[in-house]
C-alpha positions as CSV (number, residue, x, y, z in Angstrom):
1,M,0.0,0.0,0.0
2,A,1.2,3.5,-0.9
3,H,2.1,5.8,2.0
4,S,3.0,9.1,0.5
5,K,0.4,11.5,-1.0
6,S,2.2,11.5,-4.4
7,A,2.2,7.7,-4.5
8,K,-1.5,7.6,-3.8
9,K,-2.1,10.1,-6.6
10,R,0.1,8.1,-9.0
11,I,-2.1,5.0,-8.3
12,R,-5.2,7.0,-9.2
13,T,-3.8,8.4,-12.4
14,N,-2.5,5.0,-13.4
15,E,-5.9,3.6,-13.0
16,K,-7.4,6.3,-15.2
17,S,-4.9,6.0,-17.9
18,K,-5.2,2.2,-17.8
19,D,-9.0,2.4,-18.4
20,R,-8.5,5.0,-21.2
21,N,-5.8,2.9,-22.9
22,K,-7.9,-0.2,-22.6
23,S,-10.9,1.4,-24.2
24,I,-8.9,2.7,-27.1
25,K,-7.2,-0.6,-27.7
26,S,-10.6,-2.3,-27.7
27,R,-11.9,0.2,-30.2
28,V,-9.0,-0.5,-32.5
29,K,-9.7,-4.2,-32.3
30,T,-13.4,-3.7,-33.0
31,F,-12.6,-1.7,-36.1
32,I,-10.2,-4.4,-37.3
33,K,-12.8,-7.2,-36.7
34,S,-15.4,-5.2,-38.6
35,Y,-13.0,-4.8,-41.5
36,E,-12.2,-8.5,-41.5
37,A,-15.9,-9.5,-41.4
38,K,-16.6,-7.3,-44.4
39,L,-13.6,-8.7,-46.3
40,I,-14.8,-12.2,-45.7
41,A,-18.3,-11.3,-46.8
42,G,-16.8,-10.2,-50.1
43,N,-18.1,-6.7,-50.3
44,A,-15.1,-4.8,-51.6
45,E,-16.4,-1.2,-51.3
46,E,-17.5,-1.7,-47.7
47,A,-14.2,-3.5,-46.9
48,K,-12.2,-0.6,-48.3
49,A,-14.1,2.0,-46.3
50,S,-13.7,-0.2,-43.2
51,L,-10.0,-0.6,-43.9
52,E,-9.6,3.2,-44.0
53,A,-11.5,3.6,-40.8
54,A,-9.4,0.9,-39.1
55,C,-6.2,2.6,-40.2
56,R,-7.5,5.9,-38.9
57,E,-8.2,4.4,-35.5
58,I,-4.7,2.8,-35.4
59,D,-3.2,6.2,-36.2
60,K,-5.2,7.8,-33.4
61,S,-3.9,5.2,-30.9
62,V,-0.3,6.1,-32.0
63,S,-0.9,9.8,-31.6
64,K,-2.2,9.2,-28.1
65,G,0.9,7.1,-27.2
66,I,-1.0,3.8,-26.7
67,T,0.4,1.9,-29.7
68,H,4.0,2.1,-30.8
69,R,4.4,3.5,-34.3
70,N,6.1,0.4,-35.7
71,T,3.4,-1.9,-34.3
72,A,0.8,0.4,-35.9
73,A,2.7,0.3,-39.2
74,R,2.8,-3.5,-39.1
75,K,-0.9,-3.8,-38.4
76,K,-1.8,-1.4,-41.2
77,S,0.5,-3.2,-43.6
78,R,-1.0,-6.6,-42.8
79,L,-4.6,-5.3,-43.2
80,T,-3.7,-3.7,-46.5
81,V,-2.0,-6.9,-47.8
82,S,-5.1,-8.9,-46.9
83,F,-7.3,-6.4,-48.8
84,N,-5.0,-6.6,-51.8
85,K,-5.0,-10.4,-51.8
86,A,-8.7,-10.5,-51.6
87,Q,-8.9,-8.1,-54.6
88,A,-6.6,-10.2,-56.8
């Protein structure tokens, strides 16, 4: 248990940021799942729009410091490759 006032505050702020980060990560995963579902369904136009939305959410998570930029680049690259394979 924390004893000092600053340590107690740090615990509170860590909890807030953990909740915020968790919700943003969950949002990114939801957008990715939505894209994959549309890709499997075979609707190219909806899949492309969903891919763009997923990439936008991934970029937002990077700007907020939740996802590392290389991780985001890898995810976006894999999503784009899957879209291109489905188109071919």
